[in-house]
C-alpha positions as CSV (number, residue, x, y, z in Angstrom):
1,X,37.0,-26.1,-14.7
2,X,35.5,-23.1,-14.0
3,X,32.5,-21.9,-12.3
4,X,30.4,-18.3,-11.8
5,X,28.1,-20.3,-9.9
6,X,27.3,-18.0,-6.6
7,X,28.9,-18.9,-3.1
8,X,26.2,-20.8,-0.6
9,X,25.5,-19.4,2.4
10,X,24.2,-21.9,4.8
11,X,21.0,-21.4,6.6
12,X,20.9,-20.9,10.3
13,X,20.1,-24.7,11.0
14,X,23.1,-25.9,8.6
15,X,25.6,-23.0,10.7
16,X,24.6,-24.4,14.1
17,X,25.3,-28.2,12.2
18,X,28.8,-27.0,10.7
19,X,30.1,-25.2,13.2
20,X,29.1,-28.2,16.0
21,X,30.8,-30.8,13.8
22,X,34.3,-28.1,13.5
23,X,34.5,-28.5,16.9
24,X,33.5,-32.2,17.7
25,X,36.2,-33.5,20.0
26,X,36.1,-37.0,18.8
27,X,36.5,-35.6,15.2
28,X,34.1,-37.8,13.4
29,X,30.8,-37.2,12.2
30,X,27.4,-39.3,10.9
31,X,25.9,-36.2,8.6
32,X,22.5,-38.3,7.9
33,X,20.8,-35.3,6.4
34,X,17.9,-36.1,4.1
35,X,18.6,-34.5,0.0
36,X,18.3,-31.2,-0.3
37,X,19.1,-30.6,3.1
38,X,23.1,-29.9,2.2
39,X,24.7,-32.7,2.9
40,X,27.9,-31.8,0.5
41,X,27.6,-28.0,1.6
42,X,27.7,-28.8,5.1
43,X,30.9,-31.4,4.3
44,X,33.2,-28.7,1.8
45,X,32.6,-26.0,4.6
46,X,33.7,-28.0,7.6
47,X,37.3,-29.2,5.4
48,X,37.0,-25.0,4.3
49,X,37.0,-24.0,8.1
50,X,39.5,-26.5,10.0
51,X,41.6,-25.9,6.8
52,X,42.5,-29.5,6.4
53,X,45.5,-29.8,3.7
54,X,44.8,-33.7,2.7
55,X,41.2,-34.4,2.2
56,X,40.2,-38.0,0.3
57,X,36.5,-38.1,-0.9
58,X,34.6,-40.9,-1.3
59,X,31.6,-41.2,-3.1
60,X,29.4,-42.5,-6.4
61,X,31.2,-41.8,-9.6
62,X,27.5,-39.6,-10.4
63,X,28.7,-36.9,-7.7
64,X,32.1,-36.0,-8.6
65,X,31.6,-32.9,-10.6
66,X,28.6,-31.7,-7.6
67,X,31.5,-32.4,-5.5
68,X,34.1,-30.4,-7.3
69,X,31.8,-27.7,-8.1
70,X,30.8,-27.1,-4.2
71,X,34.6,-27.2,-3.3
72,X,35.5,-24.5,-6.0
73,X,32.3,-22.0,-5.5
74,X,33.1,-22.6,-1.3
75,X,36.3,-20.8,-1.9
76,X,38.3,-23.9,-1.3
77,X,41.4,-23.3,-3.2
78,X,43.1,-27.2,-3.3
79,X,43.2,-28.5,-6.5
80,X,40.8,-31.3,-7.3
81,X,41.8,-34.8,-8.3
82,X,40.2,-37.8,-9.4
83,X,42.0,-41.0,-8.4
84,X,41.1,-43.5,-11.7
85,X,43.3,-46.1,-14.0
86,X,43.6,-42.8,-16.2
87,X,47.7,-41.6,-16.9
88,X,46.6,-38.2,-15.2
89,X,44.3,-40.8,-12.9
90,X,47.5,-42.4,-11.5
91,X,49.9,-39.5,-11.3
92,X,46.9,-38.4,-9.3
93,X,47.4,-41.3,-6.3
94,X,51.2,-40.8,-6.4
95,X,50.6,-37.5,-5.4
96,X,48.2,-38.5,-2.6
97,X,50.8,-40.9,-1.5
98,X,53.0,-38.3,-0.9
99,X,50.7,-36.8,0.4
100,X,50.6,-33.7,-1.7
101,X,47.7,-31.3,-0.8
102,X,44.2,-31.2,-2.8
103,X,41.0,-32.9,-2.9
104,X,41.3,-36.2,-4.0
105,X,37.9,-38.0,-5.3
106,X,37.8,-41.6,-5.9
107,X,34.8,-43.9,-6.7
108,X,34.1,-46.5,-4.8
109,X,33.9,-49.0,-6.9
110,X,37.9,-48.2,-7.3
111,X,38.4,-47.3,-3.8
112,X,37.2,-51.0,-2.7
113,X,39.4,-51.9,-5.9
114,X,42.7,-50.2,-4.8
115,X,42.8,-51.7,-1.3
116,X,43.0,-54.8,-2.2
117,X,45.9,-57.4,-4.1
118,X,44.3,-60.6,-4.5
119,X,42.8,-61.6,-1.1
120,X,45.6,-59.2,0.6
121,X,45.1,-55.7,1.7
122,X,47.1,-52.8,-0.1
123,X,49.0,-50.1,1.7
124,X,47.6,-47.5,-0.3
125,X,44.7,-46.2,2.2
126,X,47.6,-46.7,5.2
127,X,49.1,-43.5,4.1
128,X,48.3,-40.2,6.4
129,X,45.4,-37.9,5.3
130,X,43.4,-35.0,7.1
131,X,40.4,-36.0,6.5
132,X,38.4,-38.5,4.5
133,X,34.4,-37.5,3.2
134,X,32.4,-41.2,2.9
135,X,29.0,-40.3,0.8
136,X,26.4,-42.7,1.0
137,X,28.2,-44.6,3.6
138,X,25.4,-47.3,3.9
139,X,27.2,-48.8,1.5
140,X,29.7,-49.9,4.1
141,X,27.3,-51.1,6.0
142,X,28.2,-54.8,5.9
143,X,30.2,-56.1,8.4
144,X,31.6,-58.7,6.2
145,X,32.0,-56.8,2.6
146,X,34.9,-55.8,0.9
147,X,33.6,-51.8,1.6
148,X,33.8,-52.0,4.9
149,X,37.3,-54.1,5.6
150,X,38.7,-51.4,3.1
151,X,37.1,-48.4,4.9
152,X,38.9,-49.6,7.7
153,X,42.0,-49.5,6.4
154,X,42.1,-45.3,6.8
155,X,42.9,-43.5,9.9
156,X,42.7,-40.4,9.8
157,X,42.7,-37.1,11.5
158,X,38.8,-36.5,10.8
159,X,36.5,-38.7,9.5
160,X,32.8,-38.2,8.2
161,X,29.9,-40.8,6.7
162,X,27.2,-39.2,4.9
163,X,24.0,-40.7,4.4
164,X,20.2,-40.2,4.5
165,X,19.5,-43.9,5.0
166,X,22.9,-45.0,7.5
167,X,22.0,-48.7,8.3
168,X,20.8,-49.6,4.4
169,X,18.0,-52.3,4.5
170,X,18.0,-53.2,8.0
171,X,18.9,-51.8,11.7
172,X,21.3,-53.8,12.2
173,X,23.7,-52.0,9.3
174,X,24.6,-49.5,12.2
175,X,27.2,-51.1,13.5
176,X,29.4,-51.3,10.4
177,X,29.1,-47.6,9.3
178,X,29.3,-46.0,12.8
179,X,32.3,-49.0,14.5
180,X,35.0,-46.7,11.2
181,X,33.8,-43.3,12.7
182,X,34.7,-44.5,16.7
183,X,36.9,-47.4,17.1
184,X,37.2,-47.3,20.4
185,X,33.3,-46.2,21.4
186,X,31.3,-48.5,19.3
187,X,31.5,-52.2,20.8
188,X,34.2,-54.5,19.9
189,X,32.2,-57.1,19.0
190,X,29.0,-57.4,16.8
191,X,27.1,-59.0,19.1
192,X,27.6,-57.4,21.9
193,X,26.6,-54.5,20.1
194,X,23.7,-56.0,18.9
195,X,22.0,-57.4,22.1
196,X,22.5,-54.1,23.2
197,X,20.9,-52.0,21.1
198,X,18.5,-54.4,18.7
199,X,15.1,-55.5,18.7
200,X,16.1,-59.4,17.9
201,X,13.3,-62.7,17.4
202,X,13.7,-66.8,17.1
203,X,15.4,-67.5,13.4
204,X,15.9,-70.7,12.8
205,X,18.0,-70.4,10.3
206,X,19.9,-67.6,11.6
207,X,23.5,-69.4,12.8
208,X,22.8,-67.2,16.0
209,X,19.4,-68.6,16.3
210,X,18.1,-64.8,16.2
211,X,17.9,-61.9,13.9
212,X,17.3,-58.2,14.1
213,X,14.0,-57.0,13.2
214,X,14.5,-53.6,14.7
215,X,16.2,-51.2,17.3
216,X,15.1,-52.1,20.3
217,X,14.4,-47.9,21.3
218,X,13.7,-46.3,18.1
219,X,16.0,-43.6,18.0
220,X,18.0,-44.5,21.5
221,X,21.8,-45.5,19.6
222,X,22.4,-42.8,17.2
223,X,21.2,-40.4,19.8
224,X,24.1,-41.3,22.3
225,X,26.7,-41.2,19.2
226,X,29.4,-38.3,19.6
227,X,28.2,-36.2,16.7
228,X,25.4,-36.9,14.8
229,X,23.7,-34.7,12.7
230,X,20.1,-34.9,10.9
231,X,18.7,-32.1,8.8
232,X,15.7,-32.5,6.7
233,X,15.0,-30.6,3.7
234,X,13.6,-27.1,5.0
235,X,9.7,-27.3,3.1
236,X,8.7,-30.2,6.0
237,X,10.7,-33.0,2.9
238,X,7.8,-31.6,0.2
239,X,10.6,-30.3,-1.7
240,X,14.3,-31.9,-2.5
241,X,16.3,-29.9,-5.1
242,X,19.6,-31.1,-6.4
243,X,21.6,-30.3,-9.3
244,X,23.4,-32.9,-11.0
245,X,26.7,-31.3,-13.2
246,X,28.0,-32.8,-15.8
247,X,31.1,-32.2,-18.3
248,X,30.3,-32.0,-22.4
249,X,32.3,-34.7,-24.5
250,X,35.1,-33.1,-26.3
251,X,33.7,-32.8,-29.3
252,X,30.3,-31.3,-28.1
253,X,32.8,-28.8,-26.2
254,X,34.1,-27.9,-29.7
255,X,30.7,-27.3,-30.9
256,X,29.5,-25.2,-28.4
257,X,33.1,-23.2,-27.8
258,X,32.5,-22.6,-31.8
259,X,28.9,-21.7,-31.9
260,X,29.3,-18.8,-28.6
261,X,32.9,-17.5,-29.9
262,X,32.1,-17.6,-34.3
263,X,28.0,-17.7,-34.4
264,X,28.8,-19.9,-37.1
265,X,29.3,-23.7,-37.2
266,X,29.5,-26.3,-39.6
267,X,28.5,-29.4,-39.3
268,X,29.2,-31.8,-41.5
269,X,29.1,-30.8,-45.3
270,X,26.6,-27.9,-43.4
271,X,26.7,-24.7,-42.0
272,X,25.0,-23.5,-38.9
273,X,24.4,-19.7,-39.0
274,X,23.0,-17.4,-35.5
275,X,21.4,-14.5,-36.3
276,X,22.4,-12.3,-33.3
277,X,21.3,-12.5,-30.8
278,X,17.7,-13.6,-31.1
279,X,18.3,-17.9,-31.4
280,X,21.7,-17.6,-30.2
281,X,20.1,-18.6,-26.7
282,X,18.3,-21.5,-28.1
283,X,21.5,-22.3,-29.7
284,X,23.5,-22.3,-27.0
285,X,20.8,-24.2,-25.0
286,X,20.7,-27.3,-28.0
287,X,24.3,-27.5,-27.6
288,X,24.4,-28.3,-24.5
289,X,21.8,-31.3,-25.1
290,X,24.0,-33.1,-27.4
291,X,25.7,-33.6,-30.6
292,X,23.4,-32.2,-33.2
293,X,23.0,-32.2,-36.8
294,X,21.9,-29.2,-39.4
295,X,20.0,-30.1,-42.8
296,X,20.5,-28.9,-45.9
297,X,17.8,-25.7,-44.9
298,X,19.5,-25.0,-42.2
299,X,17.5,-26.8,-39.4
300,X,19.0,-28.1,-36.2
301,X,18.0,-32.1,-35.5
302,X,19.5,-33.9,-33.9
303,X,19.7,-38.1,-34.0
304,X,18.3,-40.8,-32.3
305,X,21.9,-42.2,-31.5
306,X,23.7,-38.6,-31.0
307,X,26.6,-38.1,-29.3
308,X,24.9,-37.4,-25.7
309,X,26.5,-36.5,-22.3
310,X,23.0,-35.3,-20.5
311,X,21.5,-38.2,-21.9
312,X,24.6,-40.8,-20.5
313,X,24.0,-38.6,-17.1
314,X,20.0,-39.2,-17.1
315,X,20.5,-43.1,-17.7
316,X,22.1,-43.1,-13.8
317,X,20.0,-40.6,-12.5
318,X,16.8,-43.6,-13.3
319,X,18.6,-45.9,-12.5
320,X,20.5,-45.3,-9.3
321,X,19.0,-41.7,-7.7
322,X,15.5,-42.8,-7.8
323,X,16.4,-46.5,-8.4
324,X,13.4,-46.8,-11.5
325,X,11.2,-44.9,-9.6
326,X,8.9,-43.0,-12.8
327,X,8.9,-39.4,-13.5
328,X,8.9,-36.4,-15.1
329,X,11.5,-35.9,-17.5
330,X,11.8,-32.3,-18.9
331,X,13.3,-30.3,-21.7
332,X,12.5,-27.5,-23.5
333,X,13.9,-29.1,-27.0
334,X,10.8,-30.5,-28.7
335,X,13.3,-32.0,-31.5
336,X,15.1,-33.6,-28.2
337,X,12.2,-35.0,-26.5
338,X,11.4,-37.1,-29.6
339,X,15.6,-38.3,-29.0
340,X,15.0,-39.0,-25.3
341,X,11.6,-41.1,-26.2
342,X,13.5,-43.4,-28.5
343,X,16.7,-44.0,-26.1
344,X,14.1,-44.2,-22.8
345,X,12.8,-47.4,-22.8
346,X,9.3,-47.4,-21.3
347,X,9.0,-43.0,-22.3
348,X,5.8,-41.3,-24.1
349,X,6.3,-37.4,-25.3
350,X,4.5,-34.8,-24.4
351,X,4.5,-31.4,-26.7
352,X,3.2,-29.7,-29.6
353,X,2.8,-32.6,-32.0
354,X,1.3,-34.8,-29.6
355,X,-2.1,-34.3,-30.4
356,X,-4.5,-33.5,-27.0
357,X,-6.4,-36.6,-27.0
358,X,-3.4,-38.4,-27.1
359,X,-1.1,-36.9,-24.2
360,X,-4.6,-37.6,-22.1
361,X,-4.0,-41.3,-23.2
362,X,0.0,-41.1,-21.8
363,X,-1.2,-39.2,-18.9
364,X,-4.0,-42.4,-17.8
365,X,-0.8,-44.9,-18.8
366,X,1.3,-42.9,-16.9
367,X,-1.0,-42.7,-13.5
368,X,-2.1,-46.0,-14.0
369,X,1.9,-47.5,-14.4
370,X,1.5,-48.7,-17.7
371,X,4.6,-46.9,-18.5
372,X,7.6,-45.3,-16.8
373,X,8.2,-41.8,-17.9
374,X,6.9,-38.8,-19.8
375,X,9.2,-36.9,-21.7
376,X,7.5,-33.7,-21.9
377,X,8.2,-30.4,-23.1
378,X,8.3,-27.6,-20.6
379,X,5.7,-25.0,-22.7
380,X,3.8,-27.5,-23.5
381,X,2.9,-29.1,-19.8
382,X,3.2,-25.7,-17.4
383,X,-0.6,-25.5,-17.2
384,X,-3.6,-26.7,-16.8
385,X,-2.1,-30.3,-16.0
386,X,-3.5,-32.5,-13.1
387,X,-3.2,-35.9,-11.9
388,X,0.9,-36.2,-12.4
389,X,1.0,-36.1,-8.5
390,X,-0.5,-39.4,-8.3
391,X,2.1,-41.1,-10.4
392,X,5.3,-40.1,-9.3
393,X,7.2,-37.4,-6.9
394,X,10.1,-37.3,-9.3
395,X,11.2,-35.1,-11.6
396,X,14.2,-34.3,-14.2
397,X,15.6,-31.3,-16.0
398,X,17.2,-32.1,-19.1
399,X,17.2,-28.7,-19.9
400,X,15.5,-26.2,-18.4
401,X,13.3,-22.6,-20.1
402,X,14.0,-19.0,-20.5
403,X,11.0,-18.7,-18.7
404,X,11.6,-19.0,-14.8
405,X,7.4,-19.0,-14.2
406,X,6.9,-22.0,-17.2
407,X,9.8,-23.5,-14.9
408,X,7.8,-22.6,-11.8
409,X,4.6,-24.0,-13.1
410,X,6.0,-26.9,-14.6
411,X,7.3,-28.1,-10.7
412,X,3.7,-27.8,-9.5
413,X,2.9,-30.6,-12.1
414,X,4.4,-32.9,-9.0
415,X,4.5,-30.5,-6.6
416,X,0.9,-30.2,-5.7
417,X,-2.1,-30.8,-3.5
418,X,-2.7,-34.3,-3.7
419,X,1.5,-35.5,-3.7
420,X,1.7,-37.9,-0.4
421,X,5.6,-38.2,-0.4
422,X,8.6,-36.3,-1.0
423,X,9.0,-34.8,-4.2
424,X,12.9,-35.3,-5.7
425,X,14.1,-32.5,-8.5
426,X,17.5,-33.7,-10.3
427,X,18.4,-30.8,-12.6
428,X,21.4,-32.2,-14.9
429,X,23.5,-29.1,-15.8
430,X,26.4,-28.6,-18.2
431,X,29.2,-26.9,-16.1
432,X,30.9,-23.8,-18.2
433,X,28.2,-23.4,-20.6
434,X,25.0,-20.9,-20.7
435,X,23.5,-23.9,-18.4
436,X,25.2,-22.9,-15.5
437,X,25.4,-19.8,-16.3
438,X,28.8,-19.1,-18.1
439,X,29.2,-16.8,-20.9
440,X,32.1,-15.5,-22.7
441,X,32.8,-11.7,-21.7
442,X,32.3,-10.9,-25.5
443,X,28.7,-12.7,-25.5
444,X,27.5,-11.2,-22.7
445,X,28.4,-7.7,-24.0
446,X,26.7,-8.5,-27.2
447,X,23.7,-9.4,-25.2
448,X,24.0,-6.6,-23.4
449,X,23.9,-4.6,-25.6
450,X,20.9,-5.8,-27.7
451,X,19.7,-5.6,-24.1
452,X,20.0,-1.8,-24.4
453,X,19.1,-1.2,-27.9
454,X,15.9,-3.0,-27.4
455,X,15.3,-0.5,-24.4
456,X,16.0,2.8,-26.6
457,X,13.2,0.9,-29.9
458,X,10.7,0.5,-27.1
459,X,11.3,4.5,-26.0
460,X,11.5,5.6,-29.4
461,X,8.2,3.8,-30.1
462,X,6.2,5.3,-26.9
463,X,7.1,8.9,-28.1
464,X,5.8,8.4,-31.5
């Protein structure tokens, strides 16, 4: 994989946190920064600056490309190796066992599976490693869970856990999360820790007779930790933006590359010919959305059941990142908007073929909670629409418009006066495509030539 994304320069607040983590004498960090406050880039910068050679990243599968891209764009030259059940994944696992330098990524569920054979622990996670980065660390908050018991097997030189909600659903989850980080500092007995830090009340059904209802002195425990980082979004947590990176399927990639290189692509029995460069960028965007078809008349269409890596990522965001909350789903393609409505249950369309009266009906359904999603074409919803901020705080971009102003205007449909919650924006980006700013050298030169010719034509027209 290659990326043309620019290196991220940490903000002054992030830089201060990075320096603190790099110099932490306990070699352990709990990074509880919120979404949009740069948890990933701060972790990657610690790895880069401390010069770690073997790093294990334990994280949800949907974050893999985000981690890989951030390591690459920040200039970490170590190979990125995914531990999974494939032949390559098993070869990567062998490299991990031998301590070969690299960034080793493993999904949380597979990490737990590899740590056990039946009821017995394996020796895999006892192999030495420089650093472990545990993303979404609240998954280990249950001290009786296999996730926590597996995590305890790893004893790296440096440990970092990351989660905006490290205690999970209850403050008592803080014990397991921090016990792995600082095994010699946190009380060995959960009950001793509970009695010291937790607010308790009588519970007839609890085996101990008492249950945790909160922290005894709010903030006291986390402030007592050797290194606790909590940064919030720069915009007073009003807006948190995150990129979700995907890789095109082999068929999608083949079609994209052919289109970019030759400007002609045969789809089934019909050719798609680009009138270069007028329609090229639009066609490249379409090619990142899903595997399209071409009609006898040469029109691009999407079948409802077309292969689409972006739809797979969208479904993951809706289910696992925003937990089923309502969302405004955006694309620059009307044809693909209809596919999204067909594939995403409880979604209604908003584009040029939907009348103004029907749009108002859809908005009322959205605001009232009768439907969960509006799938909108960016140009159709960018202006003159109010009220969506009362229905959702979530925006998911399946594709963006080439018009930056339209993108900014659409964001303001949700991030505007009357919004009572932090707005969360997820941008699904296909790597090594026009989405992420990657163009072939040949194509870049051709586009530049077109801009030059266009300028010359305007100049000549002005003289006449």
